[in-house]
N, CA and C of each residue as an Amber inpcrd file, in Angstrom:
protein
   417
  96.3910000 103.4150000  77.1300000  97.3990000 102.5880000  77.7530000
  96.9990000 102.3650000  79.2090000  97.0310000 101.1100000  79.6280000
  96.7080000 100.7480000  81.0040000  97.7870000  99.8330000  81.5560000
  98.0610000 100.0080000  82.8560000  99.0070000  99.1330000  83.5540000
  98.4930000  98.9070000  84.9600000  98.9100000  97.7880000  85.5380000
  98.4670000  97.4450000  86.8900000  99.5960000  96.7750000  87.6520000
  99.6400000  97.0590000  88.9500000 100.6210000  96.4490000  89.8490000
  99.9310000  96.1520000  91.1700000 100.1710000  94.9710000  91.7180000
  99.6980000  94.6230000  93.0550000 100.9150000  94.3150000  93.9050000
 100.9200000  94.8610000  95.1270000 102.0440000  94.6430000  96.0300000
 101.5330000  94.2140000  97.4020000 102.3230000  93.4240000  98.1290000
 101.9860000  93.1330000  99.5240000 102.1300000  94.4090000 100.3530000
 101.4530000  94.4430000 101.4840000 101.4390000  95.6480000 102.3230000
 102.6720000  95.7300000 103.2100000 103.7870000  96.0470000 102.5710000
 105.0420000  96.2790000 103.2900000 105.7530000  97.4300000 102.5880000
 106.2870000  98.3500000 103.3860000 106.8880000  99.5610000 102.8090000
 108.0830000  99.2870000 101.9080000 108.7070000  98.1180000 102.0230000
 109.8340000  97.8020000 101.1340000 109.3900000  97.7170000  99.6760000
 108.1030000  97.5410000  99.4310000 107.6010000  97.4370000  98.0630000
 107.3770000  98.8020000  97.4120000 107.6020000  99.8740000  98.1580000
 107.4770000 101.2090000  97.5570000 108.4610000 101.4040000  96.4070000
 109.6100000 100.7570000  96.4820000 110.5750000 100.8480000  95.3840000
 109.9820000 100.2590000  94.1030000 109.2530000  99.1520000  94.2290000
 108.5920000  98.5600000  93.0650000 107.5390000  99.5010000  92.4960000
 106.8420000 100.2050000  93.3730000 105.8400000 101.1800000  92.9400000
 106.5220000 102.3120000  92.1780000 107.6380000 102.7990000  92.7000000
 108.3700000 103.8720000  92.0150000 108.8090000 103.4390000  90.6220000
 109.3370000 102.2270000  90.4970000 109.7560000 101.7200000  89.1830000
 108.5590000 101.5930000  88.2480000 107.4540000 101.0940000  88.7580000
 106.2330000 100.9310000  87.9760000 105.7420000 102.2830000  87.4570000
 105.6430000 103.2620000  88.3470000 105.1530000 104.5930000  87.9600000
 106.1400000 105.2670000  87.0040000 107.4260000 105.1460000  87.2660000
 108.4370000 105.7360000  86.3940000 108.2860000 105.2020000  84.9690000
 108.1670000 103.8910000  84.8390000 108.0090000 103.2650000  83.5270000
 106.7150000 103.7290000  82.8550000 105.6340000 103.7460000  83.6070000
 104.3430000 104.1630000  83.0660000 104.3950000 105.6120000  82.5690000
 104.9680000 106.4910000  83.3680000 105.0220000 107.9060000  83.0010000
 105.8990000 108.1420000  81.7850000 106.9810000 107.3950000  81.6760000
 107.8320000 107.5200000  80.4820000 107.0710000 107.0900000  79.2330000
 106.3520000 105.9640000  79.3270000 105.5760000 105.4770000  78.1790000
 104.4650000 106.4560000  77.8090000 103.8910000 107.1170000  78.8080000
 102.8100000 108.0740000  78.5520000 103.3380000 109.4110000  78.0430000
 104.6630000 109.6260000  78.1340000 105.2460000 110.8780000  77.6700000
 104.9470000 112.0540000  78.5810000 104.8750000 111.7930000  79.8760000
 104.5750000 112.8570000  80.8350000 105.6720000 113.9080000  80.8250000
 105.3000000 115.1920000  80.8010000 106.3120000 116.2500000  80.8560000
 107.1150000 116.1820000  82.1520000 108.3820000 116.4690000  82.0790000
 109.2570000 116.4190000  83.2420000 108.7910000 117.2920000  84.3900000
 108.0690000 118.3760000  84.0740000 107.6000000 119.2700000  85.1280000
 106.5520000 118.6100000  86.0160000 105.9110000 117.5810000  85.5260000
 104.8560000 116.9180000  86.2880000 105.3250000 115.6290000  86.9570000
 106.4600000 115.1380000  86.5820000 106.9250000 113.8380000  87.0410000
 106.9670000 113.7480000  88.5690000 107.5830000 114.7180000  89.2140000
 107.7280000 114.6890000  90.6720000 106.3950000 114.7300000  91.3920000
 105.4590000 115.5230000  90.8900000 104.1410000 115.6270000  91.5160000
 103.3900000 114.3020000  91.4690000 103.4240000 113.6570000  90.3120000
 102.7350000 112.3740000  90.1720000 103.4030000 111.3230000  91.0580000
 104.7200000 111.2580000  91.0340000 105.4380000 110.2600000  91.8200000
 105.1680000 110.4400000  93.3160000 105.2490000 111.6710000  93.8000000
 105.0110000 111.9340000  95.2170000 103.5780000 111.5890000  95.6060000
 102.6310000 111.9570000  94.7750000 101.2250000 111.6820000  95.0520000
 100.9540000 110.1880000  95.1280000 101.4750000 109.4380000  94.1740000
 101.2530000 107.9910000  94.1620000 101.9390000 107.3380000  95.3580000
 103.1820000 107.6850000  95.6150000 103.9090000 107.0710000  96.7380000
 103.2460000 107.4030000  98.0690000 102.7640000 108.6060000  98.2240000
 102.0620000 108.9800000  99.4660000 100.7670000 108.1770000  99.6030000
 100.0450000 108.0100000  98.5080000  98.8000000 107.2440000  98.5350000
  99.0490000 105.7730000  98.8540000 100.0820000 105.2050000  98.2600000
 100.4160000 103.7980000  98.5250000 100.8890000 103.6370000  99.9690000
 101.6880000 104.5620000 100.4440000 102.1300000 104.5270000 101.8340000
 100.9250000 104.5470000 102.7840000  99.9560000 105.4050000 102.5070000
  98.7440000 105.4540000 103.3190000  97.9780000 104.1330000 103.2510000
  97.8870000 103.5530000 102.0540000  97.1680000 102.2840000 101.8900000
  97.8370000 101.1640000 102.6900000  99.1570000 101.1130000 102.6500000
  99.9010000 100.0960000 103.3950000  99.7670000 100.3260000 104.8980000
 100.0220000 101.5560000 105.3310000 100.1040000 101.8600000 106.7610000
  98.7370000 101.9770000 107.4310000  97.8360000 102.7240000 106.8310000
  96.5480000 102.9900000 107.4770000  95.4470000 102.0490000 106.9950000
  95.4370000 101.7570000 105.6960000  94.3920000 100.8840000 105.1540000
  94.5820000  99.4300000 105.5610000  95.7080000  98.8680000 105.1710000
  95.9720000  97.4510000 105.4420000  96.7570000  97.2210000 106.7220000
  97.1360000  98.2890000 107.3890000  97.8380000  98.2210000 108.6830000
  99.0410000  97.2820000 108.6630000  99.8220000  97.3890000 107.5890000
 101.0620000  96.6250000 107.4050000 100.8440000  95.1090000 107.4080000
  99.6250000  94.6570000 107.1200000  99.3470000  93.2240000 107.0450000
  99.8810000  92.7070000 105.7100000 100.9760000  91.9790000 105.7570000
 101.6640000  91.5090000 104.5470000 100.7720000  90.6000000 103.6880000
  99.7190000  90.0540000 104.2800000  98.8060000  89.1730000 103.5530000
  97.7460000  89.9500000 102.7670000  97.6920000  91.2560000 102.9760000
  96.7560000  92.0950000 102.2280000  97.5130000  92.8320000 101.1360000
  96.8300000  93.0360000 100.0190000  97.4650000  93.6640000  98.8580000
  97.0200000  95.1100000  98.6860000  97.8840000  95.8590000  98.0130000
  97.5540000  97.1960000  97.5240000  97.6250000  97.1170000  96.0050000
  96.5470000  97.5030000  95.3540000  96.4910000  97.5050000  93.8890000
  96.6950000  98.9190000  93.3830000  97.5590000  99.0400000  92.3770000
  97.8120000 100.3220000  91.7240000  97.4460000 100.1420000  90.2480000
  96.4950000 100.9420000  89.8000000  96.0790000 100.8890000  88.4050000
  96.3480000 102.2490000  87.7830000  97.0050000 102.2510000  86.6470000
  97.3610000 103.5040000  85.9710000  96.8470000 103.4480000  84.5400000
  96.2850000 104.5620000  84.1030000  95.7520000 104.6500000  82.7530000
  96.0610000 106.0230000  82.1750000  96.4000000 106.0130000  80.8990000
  96.6310000 107.2640000  80.1680000  95.6550000 107.3140000  79.0060000
  94.8790000 108.3950000  78.9570000  93.9850000 108.6120000  77.8110000
  93.6000000 110.0790000  77.7360000  93.4650000 110.5690000  76.5440000
  92.9920000 111.9370000  76.3070000  93.7350000 112.9770000  77.1370000
  95.0630000 112.9380000  77.1160000  95.8980000 113.8930000  77.8600000
  95.6100000 113.9120000  79.3650000  95.2370000 112.7380000  79.9040000
  94.9360000 112.6170000  81.3190000  95.5850000 111.3380000  81.8510000
  96.2550000 111.4910000  82.9970000  96.7910000 110.3320000  83.7190000
  95.8090000 110.0460000  84.8470000  95.2850000 108.8370000  84.8870000
  94.3570000 108.4260000  85.9470000  95.0060000 107.2810000  86.7190000
  95.1240000 107.4600000  88.0160000  95.7550000 106.4470000  88.8550000
  94.8130000 106.1160000  90.0010000  94.6220000 104.8180000  90.2280000
  93.7970000 104.3570000  91.3310000  94.6550000 103.5140000  92.2620000
  94.5100000 103.7510000  93.5590000  95.2080000 102.9660000  94.5760000
  94.1370000 102.4100000  95.4870000  94.1270000 101.0920000  95.6400000
  93.0870000 100.4500000  96.4370000  93.7070000  99.4850000  97.4410000
  93.2320000  99.5800000  98.6820000  93.6970000  98.6620000  99.7190000
  92.5320000  97.7880000 100.1690000  92.8170000  96.8600000 101.0690000
  91.8030000  95.9370000 101.5580000  91.2810000  96.3290000 102.9380000
  91.5510000  97.5560000 103.3460000  91.1200000  98.0280000 104.6600000
  89.6690000  98.4660000 104.6710000  89.2350000  98.9450000 105.8320000
  87.8550000  99.3760000 106.0300000  87.6250000 100.8260000 105.6520000
  88.6660000 101.5320000 105.2980000  88.5370000 102.9280000 104.9360000
  88.6160000 103.8290000 106.1620000  88.1970000 105.0840000 105.9840000
  88.2880000 106.0760000 107.0480000  87.2740000 107.1740000 106.7730000
  87.0430000 107.9900000 107.7740000  86.1510000 109.1320000 107.6140000
  87.0120000 110.3430000 107.2470000  86.8640000 110.8120000 106.0540000
  87.6630000 111.9310000 105.5520000  87.5070000 113.1760000 106.4280000
  86.3570000 113.3070000 107.0620000  86.1020000 114.4810000 107.9010000
  86.8400000 114.4130000 109.2360000  87.3640000 113.2410000 109.5810000
  88.1160000 113.0870000 110.8330000  89.6030000 113.4040000 110.6670000
  90.0290000 113.6940000 109.4510000  91.4340000 113.9980000 109.1910000
  91.6810000 115.4570000 109.5610000  92.5890000 115.7080000 110.5240000
  92.8460000 117.1020000 110.9230000  93.5050000 117.9160000 109.8050000
  93.1880000 119.1770000 109.7690000  93.7670000 120.1000000 108.7920000
  95.2070000 120.4070000 109.1930000  96.1940000 120.0100000 108.3750000
  97.5890000 120.2370000 108.7470000  98.0000000 121.7080000 108.7170000
  97.1660000 122.5650000 108.1200000  97.5000000 123.9940000 108.0900000
  96.9330000 124.7370000 109.3010000  96.1380000 124.0610000 110.1010000
  95.6100000 124.6600000 111.3350000  96.7770000 124.8710000 112.2990000
  96.8020000 126.0020000 112.9750000  97.9410000 126.3360000 113.8400000
  98.2170000 125.2640000 114.8960000  97.2060000 124.5780000 115.3820000
  97.4420000 123.5390000 116.3890000  98.0750000 122.2780000 115.7900000
  98.0640000 122.1600000 114.4660000  98.6240000 120.9770000 113.8050000
  99.9210000 121.2610000 113.0520000 100.3330000 122.5130000 112.9890000
 101.4890000 122.9130000 112.1690000 102.7450000 122.1230000 112.5120000
 102.9810000 121.8440000 113.7740000 104.2240000 121.1720000 114.1790000
 104.1260000 119.6520000 114.1700000 102.9450000 119.1120000 113.8530000
 102.8050000 117.6550000 113.7600000 103.6390000 117.1260000 112.5990000
 104.3460000 116.0610000 112.8450000 105.1760000 115.4720000 111.7890000
 104.3790000 114.5360000 110.8930000 103.1820000 114.1860000 111.2800000
 102.3370000 113.2810000 110.5090000 101.0510000 114.0050000 110.1190000
 100.3030000 113.3910000 109.2200000  98.9920000 113.9340000 108.8930000
  98.9540000 114.9050000 107.7360000  99.9560000 114.8820000 106.8690000
  99.9910000 115.8020000 105.7430000  99.7380000 115.1210000 104.3970000
  99.6170000 113.8030000 104.3910000  99.5180000 113.0550000 103.1430000
  98.3600000 113.4470000 102.2560000  97.1640000 113.4550000 102.8080000
  95.9890000 113.7850000 102.0030000  96.0520000 115.2300000 101.5340000
  96.5560000 116.1090000 102.3770000  96.7370000 117.5120000 101.9940000
  97.6670000 117.6100000 100.7760000  98.7770000 116.8910000 100.8110000
  99.7320000 116.8950000  99.7010000  99.0800000 116.3440000  98.4370000
  98.4030000 115.2170000  98.5780000  97.7580000 114.5710000  97.4300000
  96.7610000 115.5250000  96.7740000  95.9230000 116.1460000  97.5670000
  94.9070000 117.0580000  97.0270000  95.5150000 118.2810000  96.3520000
  96.6510000 118.7430000  96.8400000  97.2570000 119.9490000  96.2840000
  98.1200000 119.6800000  95.0600000  98.5450000 118.4720000  94.8510000
  99.3750000 118.1660000  93.6870000  98.5780000 117.6230000  92.5070000
  97.4570000 116.9850000  92.7710000  96.6550000 116.3760000  91.7060000
  95.6110000 117.3640000  91.1960000  95.1220000 117.1170000  89.9890000
  94.0510000 117.9350000  89.4370000  92.6930000 117.5270000  89.9800000
  92.5430000 116.2590000  90.3020000  91.2800000 115.7680000  90.8420000
  91.5720000 114.5650000  91.7280000  90.9230000 114.5120000  92.8870000
  91.0800000 113.4000000  93.8210000  89.6990000 112.9940000  94.2950000
  89.4320000 111.6950000  94.2310000  88.1500000 111.1740000  94.6900000
  88.4100000 109.9890000  95.6160000  87.7450000 109.9990000  96.7700000
  87.8360000 108.9030000  97.7250000  86.5710000 108.0650000  97.6070000
  86.7340000 106.7580000  97.3710000  85.6170000 105.8470000  97.1660000
  85.7200000 104.7330000  98.2060000  84.5960000 104.1020000  98.5030000
  84.5600000 102.9970000  99.4760000  85.1770000 103.4070000 100.8050000
  84.7200000 104.5360000 101.3340000  85.2380000 105.0710000 102.6090000
  86.7360000 105.3370000 102.5680000  87.2760000 105.5820000 101.4050000
  88.6950000 105.9160000 101.2850000  89.5960000 104.7220000 101.0360000
  89.0430000 103.5170000 100.9260000  89.9040000 102.3760000 100.6280000
  90.3130000 102.3660000  99.1480000  89.6790000 103.2090000  98.3590000
  90.0480000 103.4220000  96.9530000  90.1930000 104.9210000  96.7460000
  91.3310000 105.3180000  96.2090000  91.5520000 106.7210000  95.8700000
  91.7940000 106.8010000  94.3640000  91.0690000 107.7070000  93.7300000
  91.2070000 107.9420000  92.2940000  91.8410000 109.3070000  92.1090000
  92.9590000 109.3280000  91.4090000  93.7400000 110.5550000  91.2440000
  93.8960000 110.8400000  89.7580000  93.6840000 112.1020000  89.3840000
  93.8200000 112.4830000  87.9750000  94.7790000 113.6520000  87.8270000
  95.5640000 113.5830000  86.7590000  96.4870000 114.6440000  86.3780000
  96.2450000 114.9870000  84.9250000  95.9780000 116.2550000  84.6520000
  95.8570000 116.7240000  83.2770000  97.2550000 117.0460000  82.7810000
  97.6000000 116.5650000  81.6100000  98.9500000 116.7840000  81.1030000
  99.1990000 118.2200000  80.6840000  98.1640000 118.9980000  80.5290000
  98.3650000 120.3860000  80.1100000  98.6890000 121.3040000  81.2800000
  98.4820000 120.8580000  82.4970000  98.6860000 121.7100000  83.6790000
 100.1260000 121.6020000  84.1650000 100.6730000 122.7190000  84.5630000
 102.0020000 122.7370000  85.1550000 101.8800000 122.4070000  86.6340000
 102.5180000 121.3270000  87.0580000 102.5100000 120.9650000  88.4740000
 103.8170000 121.3860000  89.1050000 103.7160000 121.8870000  90.2850000
 104.9140000 122.2680000  91.0220000 104.7840000 121.7420000  92.4290000
 105.8980000 121.3360000  93.0100000 105.8860000 120.8940000  94.3900000
 105.5590000 122.0680000  95.2880000 104.9120000 121.7740000  96.4000000
 104.5710000 122.8280000  97.3550000 105.8270000 123.4660000  97.8850000
 105.8370000 124.7520000  97.9690000 107.0020000 125.4610000  98.4890000
 106.7350000 125.9340000  99.8800000
């Protein structure tokens, strides 16, 4: 099963992303224990694509592609930006960054997904969730 959604780069379209992912996950039969992890990961990735990748340029699109096969949910989020250097992202668990209100997105994504791959300098993120794994929100 495959589904795709393209949205303009404006945060008001996050609601459309939530509806899209909700519908996709229901059709895929995702266990309720994993629903929140997948939703948070996708919304955080799309938010990053809109804000950092496309810099809120309404004329640029964010593509969300979702696929279910072999007990695996694969989701790709792609923006039209230039990407970023993953090594320049500060570690949010470092004591000097603990009180920062921003900069936790990639950390969250990596900790909730089973596999995360950044392609094209990060303008494409590939996220995988194994349906057999129990996902829990970070405490």
